[in-house]
C-alpha positions as a printed NumPy array, in Angstrom:
array([[ 13.195,  25.185,  32.639],
       [ 14.557,  23.818,  29.342],
       [ 13.222,  20.392,  30.253],
       [  9.734,  21.811,  30.874],
       [  9.771,  23.607,  27.518],
       [ 10.893,  20.427,  25.739],
       [  8.135,  18.443,  27.445],
       [  5.585,  21.058,  26.374],
       [  6.817,  20.921,  22.758],
       [  6.735,  17.12 ,  22.67 ],
       [  3.248,  17.11 ,  24.177],
       [  2.103,  19.565,  21.498],
       [  3.649,  17.493,  18.709],
       [  2.011,  14.336,  20.078],
       [ -1.362,  16.091,  20.284],
       [ -1.091,  17.31 ,  16.683],
       [  0.003,  13.858,  15.436],
       [ -2.729,  12.113,  17.42 ],
       [ -5.347,  14.591,  16.23 ],
       [ -4.258,  14.129,  12.595],
       [ -4.23 ,  10.339,  12.933],
       [ -7.696,  10.29 ,  14.511],
       [ -8.992,  12.657,  11.833],
       [ -7.834,  10.298,   9.101],
       [ -9.469,   7.385,  10.952],
       [-12.893,   9.098,  11.1  ],
       [-13.093,  11.668,   8.268],
       [-11.731,  11.25 ,   4.741],
       [-13.181,  13.976,   2.496],
       [-11.682,  12.326,  -0.617],
       [-13.592,   9.117,   0.008],
       [-16.988,   8.406,  -1.553],
       [-18.275,   7.892,   1.992],
       [-16.215,  10.48 ,   3.908],
       [-17.558,   9.698,   7.41 ],
       [-16.623,   6.413,   9.118],
       [-19.344,   6.493,  11.781],
       [-18.002,   6.628,  15.34 ],
       [-18.724,   3.643,  17.592],
       [-20.428,   1.869,  14.667],
       [-17.777,   1.429,  11.958],
       [-14.743,   2.304,  14.089],
       [-13.613,   2.972,  17.659],
       [-10.003,   3.548,  16.663],
       [ -9.6  ,   7.057,  18.038],
       [ -8.954,   8.923,  21.27 ],
       [-10.75 ,  11.53 ,  23.324],
       [-10.362,  14.249,  20.678],
       [-12.936,  12.72 ,  18.322],
       [-15.634,  15.302,  19.206],
       [-13.307,  18.123,  18.109],
       [-12.66 ,  16.216,  14.861],
       [-16.384,  15.838,  14.207],
       [-16.971,  19.52 ,  14.917],
       [-14.141,  20.517,  12.524],
       [-15.487,  18.248,   9.782],
       [-19.162,  19.22 ,  10.113],
       [-18.945,  22.361,   7.944],
       [-16.641,  20.717,   5.377],
       [-19.097,  17.967,   4.371],
       [-21.658,  19.004,   1.775],
       [-23.806,  15.84 ,   1.866],
       [-26.974,  16.444,   3.977],
       [-27.251,  12.861,   5.254],
       [-23.605,  12.681,   6.322],
       [-23.807,  16.159,   7.829],
       [-26.892,  15.179,   9.855],
       [-25.16 ,  11.96 ,  10.964],
       [-22.082,  13.865,  12.187],
       [-24.233,  16.485,  13.961],
       [-26.369,  13.838,  15.672],
       [-23.255,  11.994,  16.889],
       [-21.862,  15.304,  18.145],
       [-25.061,  15.951,  20.102],
       [-25.345,  12.439,  21.535],
       [-21.704,  11.961,  22.552],
       [-21.371,  15.484,  23.944],
       [-23.937,  14.433,  26.571],
       [-21.151,  12.223,  28.004],
       [-19.136,  15.406,  28.729],
       [-21.507,  18.371,  29.039],
       [-25.293,  18.237,  28.806],
       [-25.76 ,  21.946,  27.926],
       [-23.366,  21.705,  24.954],
       [-25.044,  18.469,  23.859],
       [-28.483,  20.119,  23.966],
       [-27.232,  23.048,  21.859],
       [-26.026,  20.657,  19.117],
       [-29.378,  18.839,  19.254],
       [-31.344,  22.067,  18.834],
       [-29.156,  22.949,  15.852],
       [-29.871,  19.523,  14.328],
       [-33.636,  19.913,  14.85 ],
       [-33.526,  23.367,  13.252],
       [-31.547,  22.165,  10.201],
       [-33.713,  19.071,   9.655],
       [-36.836,  21.246,   9.727],
       [-35.283,  23.666,   7.229],
       [-34.401,  20.734,   4.938],
       [-37.857,  19.232,   5.539],
       [-36.171,  15.943,   6.549],
       [-38.657,  14.172,   8.828],
       [-36.495,  11.095,   9.398],
       [-33.561,  13.07 ,  10.78 ],
       [-35.921,  15.326,  12.752],
       [-37.144,  12.174,  14.549],
       [-33.582,  10.977,  15.14 ],
       [-32.532,  14.331,  16.59 ],
       [-35.583,  14.19 ,  18.881],
       [-34.467,  10.759,  20.168],
       [-31.094,  12.302,  20.999],
       [-32.843,  15.295,  22.58 ],
       [-34.918,  12.933,  24.725],
       [-31.75 ,  11.084,  25.834],
       [-30.217,  14.399,  26.94 ],
       [-33.353,  15.763,  28.638],
       [-33.858,  12.66 ,  30.767],
       [-30.264,  12.965,  31.992],
       [-31.056,  16.577,  32.91 ],
       [-33.945,  15.146,  35.006],
       [-36.533,  16.699,  32.664],
       [-38.311,  13.388,  32.525],
       [-41.737,  14.509,  31.3  ],
       [-40.211,  16.602,  28.511],
       [-38.026,  13.687,  27.521],
       [-41.031,  11.325,  27.408],
       [-43.022,  13.771,  25.245],
       [-40.179,  14.288,  22.756],
       [-39.507,  10.554,  22.46 ],
       [-43.179,   9.79 ,  21.848],
       [-43.29 ,  12.42 ,  19.064],
       [-40.236,  10.848,  17.412],
       [-41.839,   7.39 ,  17.163],
       [-43.889,   8.169,  14.06 ],
       [-40.972,   9.778,  12.179],
       [-38.132,   7.262,  12.45 ],
       [-37.497,   3.861,  10.901],
       [-38.087,   0.502,  12.608],
       [-34.3  ,   0.143,  12.995],
       [-34.302,   3.276,  15.211],
       [-37.023,   1.96 ,  17.571],
       [-34.82 ,  -0.259,  19.823],
       [-32.746,   2.794,  20.794],
       [-35.893,   4.924,  21.217],
       [-37.499,   2.325,  23.519],
       [-34.24 ,   2.118,  25.492],
       [-34.488,   5.867,  26.218],
       [-38.179,   5.537,  27.214],
       [-37.129,   2.75 ,  29.569],
       [-34.577,   5.097,  31.154],
       [-37.324,   7.718,  31.704],
       [-39.421,   5.289,  33.764],
       [-36.378,   3.899,  35.532],
       [-35.558,   7.432,  36.692],
       [-39.134,   7.917,  37.779],
       [-38.842,   4.788,  39.876],
       [-41.405,   2.877,  37.795],
       [-39.205,  -0.134,  37.273],
       [-42.011,  -2.331,  35.912],
       [-42.733,   0.07 ,  33.031],
       [-39.007,   0.464,  32.441],
       [-38.748,  -3.329,  32.105],
       [-41.606,  -3.328,  29.547],
       [-39.637,  -0.984,  27.28 ],
       [-36.413,  -2.941,  27.771],
       [-38.086,  -6.185,  26.689],
       [-39.637,  -4.443,  23.676],
       [-36.123,  -3.257,  22.703],
       [-34.874,  -6.824,  23.075],
       [-37.661,  -8.249,  20.867],
       [-36.971,  -5.648,  18.182],
       [-33.235,  -6.258,  18.422],
       [-33.693, -10.005,  17.918],
       [-36.143,  -9.402,  15.041],
       [-33.745,  -6.985,  13.323],
       [-30.693,  -9.104,  14.196],
       [-29.247,  -5.968,  15.837],
       [-26.523,  -7.123,  18.241],
       [-26.069,  -3.632,  19.688],
       [-29.766,  -3.45 ,  20.639],
       [-29.654,  -6.974,  22.14 ],
       [-26.539,  -6.201,  24.176],
       [-28.023,  -2.915,  25.427],
       [-31.285,  -4.621,  26.461],
       [-29.361,  -7.257,  28.465],
       [-27.376,  -4.412,  30.071],
       [-30.572,  -2.543,  31.084],
       [-32.121,  -5.728,  32.507],
       [-28.943,  -6.221,  34.543],
       [-29.267,  -2.676,  35.907],
       [-32.985,  -3.125,  36.769],
       [-32.353,  -6.398,  38.613],
       [-29.502,  -4.695,  40.491],
       [-31.851,  -1.918,  41.627],
       [-34.264,  -4.593,  42.87 ],
       [-31.39 ,  -6.21 ,  44.819],
       [-31.589,  -9.336,  42.59 ],
       [-27.844,  -9.347,  42.118],
       [-27.372, -12.917,  40.85 ],
       [-29.922, -12.308,  38.094],
       [-28.426,  -8.91 ,  37.414],
       [-24.955, -10.436,  37.049],
       [-26.281, -13.141,  34.687],
       [-27.724, -10.588,  32.251],
       [-24.759,  -8.246,  32.633],
       [-22.306, -10.962,  31.608],
       [-24.546, -11.917,  28.655],
       [-24.481,  -8.276,  27.592],
       [-20.673,  -8.101,  27.853],
       [-20.377, -11.238,  25.711],
       [-22.535,  -9.764,  22.908],
       [-20.736,  -6.399,  23.083],
       [-17.332,  -8.066,  22.798],
       [-18.487, -10.21 ,  19.857],
       [-19.497,  -6.941,  18.19 ],
       [-15.925,  -5.719,  18.665],
       [-16.656,  -2.014,  19.333],
       [-15.833,  -0.307,  22.65 ],
       [-18.58 ,   2.3  ,  23.026],
       [-20.493,   4.248,  25.687],
       [-22.957,   1.425,  26.41 ],
       [-20.244,  -1.243,  26.649],
       [-18.474,   1.022,  29.147],
       [-21.718,   1.454,  31.15 ],
       [-22.281,  -2.33 ,  31.168],
       [-18.818,  -2.909,  32.661],
       [-19.905,  -0.556,  35.466],
       [-23.246,  -2.382,  35.961],
       [-21.559,  -5.811,  36.127],
       [-19.123,  -4.341,  38.675],
       [-22.087,  -3.13 ,  40.777],
       [-23.636,  -6.611,  40.866],
       [-20.295,  -8.148,  41.868],
       [-19.906,  -5.446,  44.547],
       [-23.262,  -6.22 ,  46.163],
       [-22.48 ,  -9.928,  45.972],
       [-19.354,  -9.013,  47.99 ],
       [-17.062, -10.236,  45.225],
       [-14.813,  -7.226,  45.556],
       [-11.895,  -8.344,  43.388],
       [-14.172,  -9.105,  40.429],
       [-15.982,  -5.792,  40.93 ],
       [-12.676,  -3.889,  40.957],
       [-11.567,  -5.565,  37.69 ],
       [-14.716,  -4.403,  35.891],
       [-14.517,  -0.897,  37.367],
       [-10.894,  -0.514,  36.281],
       [-11.757,  -1.727,  32.77 ],
       [-14.633,   0.788,  32.64 ],
       [-12.27 ,   3.604,  33.695],
       [ -9.801,   2.715,  30.902],
       [-12.561,   2.883,  28.253],
       [-14.092,   6.016,  29.792],
       [-10.802,   7.902,  29.914],
       [ -9.883,   6.889,  26.355],
       [-13.072,   8.338,  24.868],
       [-13.927,  10.998,  27.466],
       [-17.128,   9.398,  28.821],
       [-17.42 ,  11.694,  31.885],
       [-20.842,  10.329,  32.858],
       [-19.568,   6.744,  33.033],
       [-16.408,   7.846,  34.825],
       [-18.502,   9.615,  37.458],
       [-20.657,   6.464,  37.821],
       [-17.624,   4.213,  38.273],
       [-15.92 ,   6.501,  40.803],
       [-19.182,   6.651,  42.802],
       [-19.146,   2.848,  43.02 ],
       [-15.422,   2.855,  43.824],
       [-16.22 ,   5.049,  46.836],
       [-18.502,   2.257,  48.088],
       [-16.003,  -0.508,  47.21 ],
       [-13.043,   1.136,  48.913],
       [-15.222,   1.996,  51.925],
       [-16.229,  -1.676,  52.326],
       [-12.526,  -2.563,  52.184],
       [-11.745,   0.125,  54.821],
       [ -9.464,   1.864,  52.299],
       [-10.806,   5.31 ,  53.166],
       [ -8.008,   7.271,  51.495],
       [ -8.823,   5.624,  48.155],
       [-12.534,   6.069,  48.824],
       [-12.079,   9.818,  49.402],
       [ -9.967,  10.109,  46.223],
       [-12.702,   8.301,  44.271],
       [-15.301,  10.687,  45.733],
       [-13.301,  13.7  ,  44.554],
       [-13.115,  12.206,  41.037],
       [-16.838,  11.412,  41.021],
       [-17.719,  15.02 ,  41.933],
       [-15.184,  16.383,  39.416],
       [-16.677,  14.511,  36.462],
       [-20.261,  15.278,  37.575],
       [-19.451,  18.997,  37.664],
       [-17.763,  18.8  ,  34.238],
       [-20.967,  17.222,  32.965],
       [-23.084,  19.925,  34.616],
       [-25.329,  16.995,  35.622],
       [-27.252,  17.28 ,  38.902],
       [-28.198,  13.615,  38.854],
       [-24.539,  12.53 ,  38.846],
       [-23.57 ,  15.257,  41.329],
       [-26.338,  14.216,  43.736],
       [-25.199,  10.589,  43.592],
       [-21.545,  11.599,  44.063],
       [-22.366,  13.431,  47.29 ],
       [-24.537,  10.477,  48.359],
       [-21.58 ,   8.068,  48.013],
       [-19.347,  10.488,  49.949],
       [-21.958,  10.808,  52.729],
       [-22.313,   7.017,  53.038],
       [-18.528,   6.709,  53.287],
       [-18.4  ,   9.352,  56.03 ],
       [-21.113,   7.485,  57.943],
       [-19.005,   4.342,  57.967],
       [-16.017,   6.397,  59.112],
       [-18.091,   7.718,  62.02 ],
       [-17.823,  11.3  ,  60.689],
       [-21.54 ,  11.896,  61.199],
       [-21.583,  15.69 ,  61.168],
       [-19.57 ,  15.769,  57.924],
       [-21.85 ,  13.073,  56.535],
       [-24.933,  15.166,  57.419],
       [-23.478,  18.107,  55.497],
       [-22.644,  15.958,  52.45 ],
       [-26.055,  14.27 ,  52.413],
       [-27.968,  17.514,  52.883],
       [-26.024,  18.942,  49.938],
       [-26.98 ,  15.788,  48.027],
       [-30.726,  16.253,  48.76 ],
       [-30.501,  20.001,  48.086],
       [-29.075,  19.292,  44.604],
       [-31.895,  16.798,  43.974],
       [-34.63 ,  19.462,  44.618],
       [-38.321,  18.644,  44.966],
       [-38.869,  17.626,  41.346],
       [-35.947,  15.209,  41.264],
       [-37.16 ,  12.268,  39.235],
       [-35.114,   9.341,  40.535],
       [-36.801,   8.162,  43.742],
       [-34.404,   5.211,  44.027],
       [-31.346,   7.341,  44.744],
       [-33.382,   9.924,  46.673],
       [-34.588,   7.159,  49.006],
       [-30.969,   6.051,  49.457],
       [-30.018,   9.632,  50.335],
       [-32.705,   9.891,  53.059],
       [-31.723,   6.471,  54.434],
       [-28.069,   7.548,  54.713],
       [-29.101,  10.914,  56.21 ],
       [-31.213,   9.119,  58.845],
       [-28.171,   7.02 ,  59.809],
       [-26.006,  10.137,  60.01 ],
       [-28.501,  11.961,  62.291],
       [-28.846,   8.849,  64.456],
       [-25.08 ,   8.533,  64.722],
       [-24.948,  12.217,  65.698],
       [-27.68 ,  11.602,  68.345],
       [-30.14 ,  13.891,  66.47 ],
       [-32.985,  11.395,  66.776],
       [-35.833,  13.69 ,  65.789],
       [-34.131,  14.577,  62.494],
       [-33.206,  10.912,  62.05 ],
       [-36.863,   9.889,  62.444],
       [-37.962,  12.458,  59.841],
       [-35.29 ,  11.275,  57.391],
       [-36.222,   7.598,  57.862],
       [-39.922,   8.477,  57.42 ],
       [-39.115,  10.094,  54.066],
       [-37.018,   7.06 ,  53.158],
       [-39.895,   4.662,  53.969],
       [-42.312,   6.767,  51.926],
       [-40.044,   6.777,  48.843],
       [-39.19 ,   3.09 ,  49.209],
       [-42.88 ,   2.145,  49.388],
       [-43.549,   4.149,  46.25 ],
       [-40.614,   2.597,  44.486],
       [-40.705,  -1.046,  45.499],
       [-44.428,  -1.801,  45.404],
       [-45.747,  -5.341,  45.445],
       [-47.381,  -4.657,  42.075],
       [-44.096,  -3.493,  40.551],
       [-42.244,  -6.487,  41.963],
       [-44.886,  -8.873,  40.634],
       [-44.839,  -7.186,  37.238],
       [-41.059,  -7.511,  36.92 ],
       [-41.208, -11.116,  38.132],
       [-43.911, -11.797,  35.528],
       [-41.84 , -10.075,  32.84 ],
       [-38.842, -12.123,  33.9  ],
       [-40.912, -15.318,  33.663],
       [-42.28 , -14.297,  30.252],
       [-38.787, -13.48 ,  29.076],
       [-37.329, -16.762,  30.388],
       [-40.154, -18.739,  28.753],
       [-39.637, -16.811,  25.522],
       [-35.907, -17.511,  25.695],
       [-36.609, -21.201,  26.312],
       [-39.065, -21.261,  23.397],
       [-36.459, -19.608,  21.223],
       [-33.892, -22.131,  22.45 ],
       [-36.277, -25.003,  21.606],
       [-36.96 , -23.517,  18.163],
       [-33.235, -23.07 ,  17.602],
       [-32.595, -26.653,  18.733],
       [-35.375, -27.967,  16.463],
       [-33.94 , -25.922,  13.615],
       [-30.477, -27.239,  14.439],
       [-31.78 , -30.838,  14.529],
       [-33.49 , -30.253,  11.176],
       [-30.278, -28.831,   9.754],
       [-28.35 , -31.807,  11.173],
       [-30.807, -34.234,   9.529],
       [-30.449, -32.402,   6.21 ],
       [-26.673, -32.44 ,   6.663],
       [-26.736, -36.171,   7.468],
       [-28.894, -36.853,   4.392],
       [-26.518, -34.837,   2.242],
       [-23.539, -36.665,   3.741],
       [-25.191, -40.044,   2.956],
       [-25.989, -38.935,  -0.622],
       [-22.501, -37.507,  -1.145],
       [-20.908, -40.607,   0.424],
       [-22.968, -42.848,  -1.875],
       [-21.967, -40.794,  -4.892],
       [-18.335, -40.883,  -3.817],
       [-18.551, -44.664,  -3.342],
       [-20.12 , -44.999,  -6.802],
       [-17.417, -42.783,  -8.274],
       [-14.758, -44.891,  -6.54 ],
       [-16.272, -48.067,  -8.037],
       [-16.335, -46.447, -11.491],
       [-12.772, -45.258, -11.027],
       [-11.7  , -48.741,  -9.928],
       [-13.394, -50.353, -12.943],
       [-11.832, -47.703, -15.218],
       [ -8.459, -48.361, -13.606],
       [ -8.777, -52.093, -14.185],
       [ -9.78 , -51.523, -17.832],
       [ -6.927, -49.035, -18.305],
       [ -4.536, -51.428, -16.625],
       [ -5.658, -54.202, -18.934],
       [ -5.278, -51.908, -21.953],
       [ -1.895, -50.767, -20.68 ],
       [ -0.714, -54.345, -20.285],
       [ -2.002, -55.158, -23.749],
       [ -0.272, -52.102, -25.24 ],
       [  2.922, -52.969, -23.399],
       [  2.739, -56.514, -24.753],
       [  2.064, -55.195, -28.262],
       [  4.942, -52.722, -27.95 ],
       [  7.293, -55.477, -26.835],
       [  6.128, -57.604, -29.777],
       [  6.65 , -54.702, -32.181],
       [ 10.041, -53.975, -30.658],
       [ 10.999, -57.623, -31.047],
       [  9.794, -57.619, -34.658],
       [ 11.759, -54.421, -35.422],
       [ 14.898, -55.882, -33.869],
       [ 14.349, -59.029, -35.847],
       [ 14.005, -56.98 , -39.035],
       [ 17.226, -55.094, -38.303],
       [ 18.91 , -58.434, -37.537],
       [ 17.729, -59.91 , -40.828],
       [ 18.791, -56.76 , -42.744],
       [ 22.222, -56.981, -41.099],
       [ 22.459, -60.679, -42.016],
       [ 21.403, -59.944, -45.611],
       [ 24.004, -57.194, -45.869],
       [ 26.644, -59.623, -44.575],
       [ 25.549, -62.093, -47.254],
       [ 26.024, -59.361, -49.858],
       [ 29.482, -58.621, -48.375],
       [ 30.331, -62.349, -48.557],
       [ 29.145, -62.537, -52.178],
       [ 31.337, -59.556, -52.989],
       [ 34.263, -61.288, -51.29 ],
       [ 33.653, -64.503, -53.313],
       [ 33.444, -62.456, -56.448],
       [ 36.74 , -60.726, -55.65 ],
       [ 38.397, -64.135, -55.245],
       [ 37.543, -64.952, -58.881],
       [ 39.2  , -61.776, -60.218],
       [ 42.85 , -61.022, -60.855],
       [ 42.536, -57.342, -61.677],
       [ 43.818, -55.325, -58.664],
       [ 41.695, -52.26 , -59.44 ],
       [ 38.521, -54.329, -59.539],
       [ 39.476, -56.088, -56.299],
       [ 40.054, -52.684, -54.61 ],
       [ 36.69 , -51.457, -55.873],
       [ 34.978, -54.563, -54.496],
       [ 36.78 , -54.114, -51.145],
       [ 35.583, -50.482, -50.943],
       [ 32.031, -51.626, -51.701],
       [ 32.31 , -54.271, -48.97 ],
       [ 33.277, -51.546, -46.487],
       [ 30.284, -49.459, -47.577],
       [ 27.985, -52.418, -47.053],
       [ 29.649, -53.07 , -43.643],
       [ 29.068, -49.469, -42.513],
       [ 25.343, -49.888, -43.241],
       [ 25.266, -53.4  , -41.755],
       [ 26.818, -52.168, -38.522],
       [ 24.05 , -49.557, -38.201],
       [ 21.394, -52.287, -38.179],
       [ 23.468, -54.361, -35.783],
       [ 23.659, -51.442, -33.382],
       [ 19.891, -50.924, -33.603],
       [ 18.876, -54.449, -32.648],
       [ 21.602, -54.805, -30.005],
       [ 21.099, -51.39 , -28.394],
       [ 18.684, -50.304, -25.649],
       [ 17.131, -47.593, -27.839],
       [ 15.575, -49.039, -30.937],
       [ 15.564, -45.839, -32.973],
       [ 18.933, -44.285, -32.   ],
       [ 22.622, -45.173, -32.509],
       [ 25.358, -43.983, -30.154],
       [ 27.935, -42.614, -32.592],
       [ 31.218, -42.972, -30.685],
       [ 31.092, -46.8  , -30.394],
       [ 29.794, -47.05 , -33.927],
       [ 32.66 , -44.966, -35.354],
       [ 35.244, -46.931, -33.346],
       [ 33.973, -50.254, -34.724],
       [ 33.696, -48.825, -38.237],
       [ 37.202, -47.311, -38.145],
       [ 38.757, -50.528, -36.76 ],
       [ 37.077, -52.622, -39.465],
       [ 38.288, -50.383, -42.326],
       [ 41.782, -50.233, -40.792],
       [ 41.965, -54.044, -40.661],
       [ 40.522, -54.434, -44.168],
       [ 43.446, -52.395, -45.535],
       [ 45.96 , -54.099, -43.23 ],
       [ 47.206, -50.818, -41.689],
       [ 46.536, -51.658, -38.052],
       [ 50.277, -51.577, -37.247],
       [ 51.191, -48.431, -39.147],
       [ 48.27 , -46.004, -38.743],
       [ 46.788, -44.807, -35.442],
       [ 43.121, -43.775, -35.212],
       [ 42.25 , -41.083, -32.613],
       [ 38.537, -40.764, -31.813],
       [ 37.428, -37.345, -30.451],
       [ 33.68 , -37.934, -30.399],
       [ 31.052, -36.474, -28.011],
       [ 28.253, -38.596, -26.646],
       [ 25.805, -38.19 , -29.525],
       [ 22.802, -40.327, -30.465],
       [ 21.461, -40.146, -34.025],
       [ 18.564, -41.758, -35.846],
       [ 18.996, -44.22 , -38.7  ],
       [ 18.293, -41.616, -41.423],
       [ 21.27 , -39.56 , -40.246],
       [ 23.532, -42.402, -39.113],
       [ 23.657, -44.303, -42.466],
       [ 24.768, -41.349, -44.675],
       [ 27.143, -40.161, -41.941],
       [ 28.656, -43.674, -41.653],
       [ 29.081, -43.871, -45.433],
       [ 30.81 , -40.474, -45.501],
       [ 33.216, -41.562, -42.735],
       [ 33.85 , -44.785, -44.628],
       [ 34.691, -42.892, -47.833],
       [ 36.911, -40.35 , -46.082],
       [ 38.867, -43.007, -44.146],
       [ 39.226, -45.112, -47.282],
       [ 40.66 , -42.121, -49.171],
       [ 43.115, -41.441, -46.345],
       [ 44.287, -45.066, -46.239],
       [ 44.658, -45.19 , -50.057],
       [ 46.347, -41.836, -50.741],
       [ 47.714, -40.178, -47.565],
       [ 50.221, -42.819, -46.473],
       [ 52.042, -44.296, -49.488],
       [ 54.773, -46.933, -49.14 ],
       [ 53.49 , -48.1  , -45.704],
       [ 54.203, -44.75 , -44.235],
       [ 53.21 , -44.425, -40.57 ],
       [ 50.626, -41.838, -39.658],
       [ 47.674, -40.736, -37.586],
       [ 44.04 , -40.013, -38.426],
       [ 41.803, -38.021, -36.06 ],
       [ 38.07 , -38.711, -36.273],
       [ 36.112, -35.91 , -34.57 ],
       [ 32.335, -35.485, -34.109],
       [ 31.237, -32.518, -31.965],
       [ 28.113, -30.589, -31.178],
       [ 28.29 , -27.003, -32.442],
       [ 24.951, -25.943, -31.033],
       [ 21.581, -27.461, -30.223],
       [ 20.8  , -28.27 , -33.881],
       [ 24.188, -28.642, -35.623],
       [ 27.098, -31.134, -35.618],
       [ 30.609, -30.966, -37.028],
       [ 32.343, -34.091, -38.44 ],
       [ 36.056, -33.621, -39.025],
       [ 38.58 , -36.22 , -40.307],
       [ 42.176, -35.064, -40.235],
       [ 45.307, -36.974, -41.238],
       [ 49.001, -36.102, -41.127],
       [ 49.699, -37.711, -44.508],
       [ 51.242, -36.247, -47.643],
       [ 48.253, -34.049, -48.395],
       [ 46.384, -33.474, -51.656],
       [ 47.395, -31.133, -54.451],
       [ 44.708, -29.187, -56.255],
       [ 45.55 , -31.128, -59.437],
       [ 45.296, -34.474, -57.652],
       [ 41.762, -34.091, -56.245],
       [ 39.82 , -37.3  , -56.681],
       [ 36.735, -36.946, -58.88 ],
       [ 35.741, -40.592, -58.817],
       [ 32.657, -42.402, -57.498],
       [ 33.699, -41.989, -53.834],
       [ 33.838, -38.202, -54.151],
       [ 30.49 , -38.127, -55.94 ],
       [ 28.992, -40.319, -53.207],
       [ 30.315, -37.988, -50.494],
       [ 28.789, -34.955, -52.257],
       [ 25.423, -36.716, -52.652],
       [ 25.382, -37.792, -48.997],
       [ 26.388, -34.261, -47.911],
       [ 23.382, -32.87 , -49.809],
       [ 21.178, -35.499, -48.179],
       [ 22.309, -34.265, -44.747],
       [ 21.853, -30.642, -45.849],
       [ 25.52 , -30.185, -44.915],
       [ 28.493, -28.116, -45.927],
       [ 31.801, -29.798, -46.849],
       [ 35.163, -28.086, -46.432],
       [ 38.676, -29.291, -47.464],
       [ 41.922, -28.039, -45.919],
       [ 45.449, -29.153, -46.851],
       [ 48.228, -27.966, -44.602],
       [ 50.813, -30.598, -43.671],
       [ 48.127, -33.204, -44.203],
       [ 44.471, -33.306, -45.168],
       [ 41.477, -32.122, -43.106],
       [ 37.904, -32.523, -44.307],
       [ 35.075, -30.955, -42.302],
       [ 31.353, -31.599, -42.653],
       [ 28.962, -29.281, -40.875],
       [ 25.361, -30.522, -40.926],
       [ 22.062, -30.086, -39.098],
       [ 20.483, -32.768, -37.008]])
């Protein structure tokens, strides 16, 4: 009991969720276009879509959208119940007259005609459809002609039905309306099937399926076409293929609630299962066919359902039961039943049932009625007309194919011409690009040669400057040799070191890989070693170099080298008297991306405030510090430490 209640609750929840989901797929009142038209813009919904449309009808205030919803309600209700469908149609006709909307009045009349012909009111349907012609747009005419074709098909006038089908096809091709084209192919398939031209019927049925599936919408007519293709396969005795199409049609029909198509398919399944001697399945299919026909309240479907059951019973040898089923079938048809094709089939089956039951008089009467109806239906004139229409259609299709091929050939020629032109242009562009490349390459080689020449000249200049500075240093040395005054000799020696620091910069520039930059660590090592040797302290004073890998240009390197020269000279002269041993640390570090810190620290005797040197060396350091836009700082704590912070 609890399980049943739970199942009921879950079913209810699923129904509510499904209904809500479908509603959102079809109707969105907040959207500028609130109605996504069923089976045109979407087929993403289940069998409850008619309830959704009915709920939404009163909530939409736009006349056009309201008419569209009401017309779809009327048309698709005819797949479930013809009386309900007719009521919606009458409501639509009434509203369109009140709104004085002629276009929608015509469209509602097309729907009314579609319903009336399925109620076997063929003359009324024809009259209503003819009235609608003058009110609707050209785009509505393929569907209108399709319904007129159905009227004459039901009347048994297959030649006139074919005329309307071909007119629908011409309009569909003119309007580029794939739905109309697919439906016309489907109707041709059905007409050829009724004429027992099953191969031709199958050909057009499969063409129809192809166009429907390219369109990508599973609708009522696609479902019907699956059934028609199955019928052609059935009569060609290709039972497996027929069953596949019938089963597909049932899936679509059950999803959307197409009771008319479901009844059609189950009628054919009665025949299929009977041929396969699967009588249990055939009887089950007959029950389903009758069930859906009664739900539709459609005598045409009900008559055919009983016909299929009677034919099955004949093959089972149940002649008395077959007679009862077939008499019920003919009784439902009544005297004004429009479809002579199925009525003739009913009398043929009844004749066989009477004959099987040894009621030969009744059998003769039934066969006489069958012959009469068959002669009316399959006249030589009608057969010739359809054959002529088929020929005209095939010729037209071939002409269209030829025109398409000529158009395709023309397009191919244009494409080929364009390809030749584009290829020529591309070839010309490639030649221009190649010439440009050669010119650029030549220029590049020339520039490279010029750059190498300039680089050589610059190196040569630096070399000559270095040599000239060495000459100056030598002249200073010669001059010092002529002097006895120790102070003057020391001054000359200091000047020589200054010249050497500048000379070494130029040496580094012409010997290095980068013409404009000097790597400072090697430079400072060479500079420090030279000054150390010039004072003769190489055995008593140790130099410790703590220098990052830093490359500086000549404008920064020369003043920095001079500052280092002055600071080391001061340390050698004043920090280590009496050959005192000691250590000097030379540090150059990056502080940040734009700043460096030079620091020279010794462990000598230090400097008293009163002993600060104010000579030329100090003045030179201050001037060079200003040139570097730097900041100089002196610390004396167990030695001397001088820091220079400057920007690169």
